[in-house]
C-alpha positions, 0 to 999 in steps of 0.5 A, spaced: 443 338 103 440 333 099 440 333 090 436 330 086 440 328 079 436 330 073 438 326 067 435 330 060 434 327 053 432 334 050 433 335 043 434 342 039 429 344 035 432 350 030 430 355 035 436 358 037 436 362 031 435 370 030 428 373 030 429 374 023 430 367 021 423 362 020 424 355 023 424 353 016 429 357 013 434 355 019 438 350 016 439 354 010 441 359 014 446 356 017 449 352 011 449 359 008 456 361 012 458 353 010 455 350 017 451 344 017 450 339 023 452 332 022 446 330 025 443 332 019 445 326 016 446 321 022 439 324 027 434 320 025 427 323 027 423 316 028 418 315 030 416 323 030 416 326 023 422 330 025 427 333 030 424 339 032 417 334 033 422 329 037 424 336 041 418 338 043 415 331 045 422 330 049 421 337 052 413 335 054 416 329 057 420 331 061 417 337 064 412 333 067 417 330 070 420 336 074 413 337 075 412 331 079 419 331 082 418 338 084 412 336 088 414 328 091 421 330 093 425 336 098 431 336 094 434 341 090 435 338 083 441 338 078 438 338 070 444 334 067 444 335 059 448 334 052 445 341 049 444 348 054 437 349 056 438 357 055 441 360 048 445 366 051 449 361 053 451 358 047 457 363 044 460 361 038 465 366 036 468 362 030 461 358 028 456 362 030 451 359 026 452 352 028 447 355 034 441 351 032 443 345 032 445 347 040 439 347 044 432 348 045 427 355 047 423 350 051 427 350 057 429 357 058 426 358 064 427 351 067 432 353 072 427 358 075 420 354 075 423 348 077 427 347 085 434 347 080 441 349 084 445 347 077 445 346 071 450 341 067 451 341 060 456 340 054 455 340 047 460 346 046 467 344 047 468 351 051 468 349 058 466 355 062 461 357 068 455 362 068 450 364 073 443 366 071 437 368 076 442 365 082 443 359 078 450 356 077 451 353 069 456 349 068 459 347 061 463 341 062 465 338 056 472 337 054 476 344 051 479 339 045 486 340 049 489 334 051 489 336 058 484 333 062 485 338 069 483 343 066 477 342 064 475 338 071 471 342 076 466 341 082 459 340 081 457 339 088 457 342 093 460 347 089 461 355 090 456 358 094 455 365 091 455 368 083 463 369 085 465 365 080 
């Protein structure tokens, strides 16, 4: 089997939030619980007018790349992104409102729209393996301990079933 490694640079747009919280109120909603991401002070969206606009531009560009690649090669894709591509993979029990800084709903179905074998991401610092629609999702960031070994896992060729 051949794989195409696809590095992504897809951001967040505050859409990983409950339905009752509007996009323009998302940061205030998170701040109510004492949570505010350092990105709000350190990450600048220029030349885009906002982080959500930057995220939308990145998603449009990346979708176009994925579409072109899926027609050009027969290899299965390995999507690699800093942020999770699905909201249901963001489980942060001690800081649930931090979810708004964890991705975008625009990427929720990329694993089924394109020929994807595995999605590799980080950001959460909770190493884990999940399956959605037969596609493996690997959260590979370090978990804060000094032990590297428990965080390491085989990505390719990887397990052959949903038994992980």
